[in-house]
N, C-alpha and C positions, 0 to 999 in steps of 0.2 A: 369548447375546450377540446384539444386534440388528444389522441392516445398518448403522445409523447408528453404533453403537459400533465395528463393524469398519472402517467408513470413517474415523472419527476416528483410530483406531489406525494405520491405513495412511497417512493423510495426515501424521501426526506422525512415525511411525517410518520408513516407507519413502520418503516424499516429502519429509521434512524441512521441513515447512511451519512458518512462524513462528507464535508464540503468537497474534499478531493475526489471522493468516489463519485459524487454527483457531477462534478466537472468532467470526469472521465466518461460518464454515461452521456453527457451532453455532446462532448467532442466526438464520440463514436457514432452516436445517432445522427449527428449533423453531416456525416459523410454520405447520407442518403437523402434524396429529394423528399421522400416520405417513407420512413421505415415501416410504417403501418401497412402500406400497400406493396412493399417490395416483394417480388416473387422469389422463389427458390433460385431461379437463374440469375436474378439481380444480385442476390446475396453471394452466390458462388462466384460471379464475375468480380464483385468487390473483393472477395477473399483472395482471388488470384492476383489482385493488384497489391496485396499486402505481403507477398512472399519475400520481399527484400528486407523486411523488418526483422528485428530480433525475435526469437521464439517467445520470450516473455511478453513483449509488446503485443504480438499476435494473439497469444493466449488470453491476455487481458481484454483486448478488443472483442474477441469471440465471447468471452464470459459476459461482457457488458451487453452484447447483442442477445445472447441467450437469456439473460435476466429480463431484458425488455420483452422478448417474445414469450417467455413463460408468463409474464404479467399479462400480455395481450391475450393469450389463450385462456388464462384463468378468469379474466374479467371481460371476456367476450368482445374484444376489439378485433380479433381475427381467430380463425378456426385451426390454423396450423402454425408450425414453427419452421420457417424456411432455412434455419441453420442445422436442421436435423441430420443432414448428410456430411456436415463438416467435422473433421477430427481436429482437436486441439493439437498444436505442435508439442513435441517432447521438449521439456525444459531440462537442461543439464542440472543435475543436483550438485551444486557447488557448495562446499562447506567452507565457512570462513577459516582462514589460516591465521594462526597466531604469529605475531611478530616476535622476534627473538629479544632477549633481555637487552642486548646492546642497541638494537634498533629503537626499542621503547625508551631507553635512557637518552638516546640521541634526540628523539622526538620531544621528550619532556625538557631536555636541555635547550632545544631551539625555541620552545615556547617559554620565553623568559618571563620575568616579572611584569613586562609591558603588556602581556596578553594572558591575564589570569583565567579568563573564560576559556580560551583555547587550551591552556594547560589542564584545566579541570576536565574539559571534554575528552582530551587524550587519555587522561588518567581513568576516567569513567569507562572508556572503551577498552583500555589496556588491562585494567585490574578488575573491572566489573562486567565486561562483555556487553556494554550498552551500545545500541544503535545510535547513530548521529542524532536522529530526531528525538530519541529518548533523552539523550544527554542535554539537548537544547531546550527541552520542555520542562526540565526539573525545576523545582522550587524548594525552598528550605522547609516548607511544611510537609514535604515528602520524606524528610529525613527523620528517622526514629533513633536518636543517639543512644537512648537507654538500651534498646534491644539490638543495636548495631545493624540497622536494617534501613533500606531505602525502598519506597514504593514507587514503582515505575509504571506509567501507562504506555503500553506498546501498541502494536498494530491492532486496529479494530477497537481501540479504546480500552483494551483489556488491561487490568492492573495486576501486577505481580510483585511480591516482595523479593528483594535482592539482598542477601547478606553482605555486609560491608567488612572488608578486611581492615585491619588497623591502618595500613598504609593509605587506603582509599579514604577512610574516615578522617585522617589527618589532613 
């Protein structure tokens, strides 16, 4: 079994990483012939080929590599971390912008009776601040009508209660 196989097993079993995170690890590590034996020069040359990508993508790839090399040094697959001289890119802090009332009414009006799921997703985003993935994964068992609350599983599988406005509950 290779260090990459050990890492993937550890990430899935011991760290309980999501399938999407595991796939991201695989995709990033697959860019190297053998990431276990990659030198600092190899990693820095790879990093130079990533400059055309968005800062978020580059930061994510670097985080994947760093997690792998941290595992490798922790479990004696290698003695060093070849990413140690790489700085993650600055990611702009963009805050979601609220749509105006007229735009929200227009969106809800265009999502007619023919598309109730789309209408519900727009309402959850507009009135409750839900992410698209959060709205898509909701189930009726997540709704607490008595306390006017909805339990949402967001990023990282973390659950949070969201108070429901009367408009959203309707």
